[in-house]
Structures are given as structure tokens and as C-alpha cells.
N, C-alpha and C positions, 0 to 999 in steps of 0.2 A: 341966171346966171345958168350959160350953156354948159351941160355935162357933155365929155364925150368919149363914147366906146366903141368899140368891133365886136362885129359877127362873122364865123367864121361855118361856108359850105364846103363841108369834106365830104370830097367823096371816094372811095374805097376804088379797088381796081374793078369790082362786079357789079359797080354806077348804085350801091348803097352809099345812105347817105350818113352821116351822125350826128346824131342827137342826144341830148343829156334829159335826164328829168329833176324838173328844179327842186330841191331841198329849201328850199325859203321861200316866201312872199316876195315883191306880188309873185303870181301866177305857181304860187306854189305845186308841186305835182304834176306840171303842165309841163308839157316835151318843148328843149326850149334851142336853137343853135349855140353852142360852144362862146364860150366872148365874154367879154366886161369892160371895166373903164379904164381908159388909159391915163395913166398915172404921169404925176411928175417926172418930169425930165425923157420920156418914153414917146416914141413915137408910134404912128398908128398899127405899123406893120410889128414893132416889135410886142407893143401890146399882145397884139392877137396872138404870135406865138405863145406868149408867156402864160395866156389865159386858156387856150388851148390843151396845153401841159400841166397847166393845173386842175384844168377838169375831166379832161380825158388819157391823162399819163403821155398823150403822144405826141412825137413833135411833127410840123409843117412845113410844106414849103405852099406859100401865095403864090399864086400865079394869076392871077388880075383882079382887077375891080369888078366889085356887080355893081355898086351903086351908094348913095350915101340917103339916110333915112330921118326925115327932121320932122312928120310930121307929127303937131300940138296932140298931147294926150298919150303919144307911142309906148311910154313908161308913165305908170302911176307915181314916180317918185321925183318926178320932175320934169326938165325942158334938155332931154339925152338925145345929141345928135349921134348917130351910130354910121362907120362904114362897113359893108360888108366886101369879104373878101372869099373869093372860090381859092379852095387851100385843097395841096393830095396828101398822102401818109407819106413822112420820111421814116423806115424803118419798117419795123414788121408790127401790123395788126395786134398780132396777140402782147402786148404791152399795154392795150387798153383797160383802162378799170378808171369810175369811178375817183371823184374827189373835193375840191375845198365845196363849191355849191351844187356839185350836183350828187343826186342821191343815184342816178343809175347810169351809165353811160351806153346807146344804142345802135347798132348798126341797124337800120329802116330802107326796107328798100321803096323803091319812087315810089311802084304804085299804092303802098300802104299809106303813103304821106298823104291826102285828101282823108285817110280816115283818123286824121292825130290831133289832139287839140293841142294846140300851137301856141305859147307865149307871145307876148306884145304885139308886134308885125310881121312876125318870123315867115308867117304865111303869105305874104306879099316879097317878102327876100329869097323864097324859093318858087314864086311865081315869077319871080325876075329871071331867076336862074335857070327857068323853064322847067322846074322840077317836078313842078305843081302846074297844072294847067287853071 
């Protein structure tokens, strides 16, 4: 059975990217893009806005789709297909705080991304966004 998920690449005005530190397995304590599963009756964009709010306490505006990620083994929990979107922050970045599945939420400068342990295939998503070479 295929499960559908969403991931958000959120950039602030200074070119930093928002990552969460995962509270639970898989990839506990790794950094990840905010996101999660699409719930029954939700579309992808609605799910993305909800998940970002739950994990970062921020509201985002979806700018465009980055890609669709379906590689087998991308998530140890099963066959999970994820759509990634580029987003901008609505309102005040000062509202940012960790939530549901996030132990921490941080603004990471783009030039530091290559040194960070990223969960799932989020390195590939950031490469597709051209944030990582």
C-alpha cells in the first residue's frame, strides 16, 4: 500500500532553510524538512500547511512544487511517496518553535546544509531545490 506524504522547503528572507530535528524514529535526532503524511480528506497542499504549523508553529505560503519522490526504501516505514514544495513564511519568524514530531526547529544557512545529517532523501530534495550542490 502506498502512503502519501508532503515535505516543505521553507526559505526565510536571508536565504536560510528551516529544518526540524526529529523527535522519533526513524531517523531520530536527524534533521529533516518539515512535513508528514496526508490525512484522509486532505489534499497535499492542505496537509503541508497543517504539518508545517504542527512542527514549526509557522504558517507558510506554497510557492511551487519541487518534485515527486517515490524511490523504494526512501522511508523504512513503507512505500511512501512524497511531494515536496517550496514555501515562504507568512507572518513573523519569531513565532517559530518546535512542536509535535520535532525536537528542535532551526534556521540553517544554505552553506551549512552539506555538513548536516539529513533524514530520508531530504538531501536529494535540497539538491533539487539547488540549495545543496
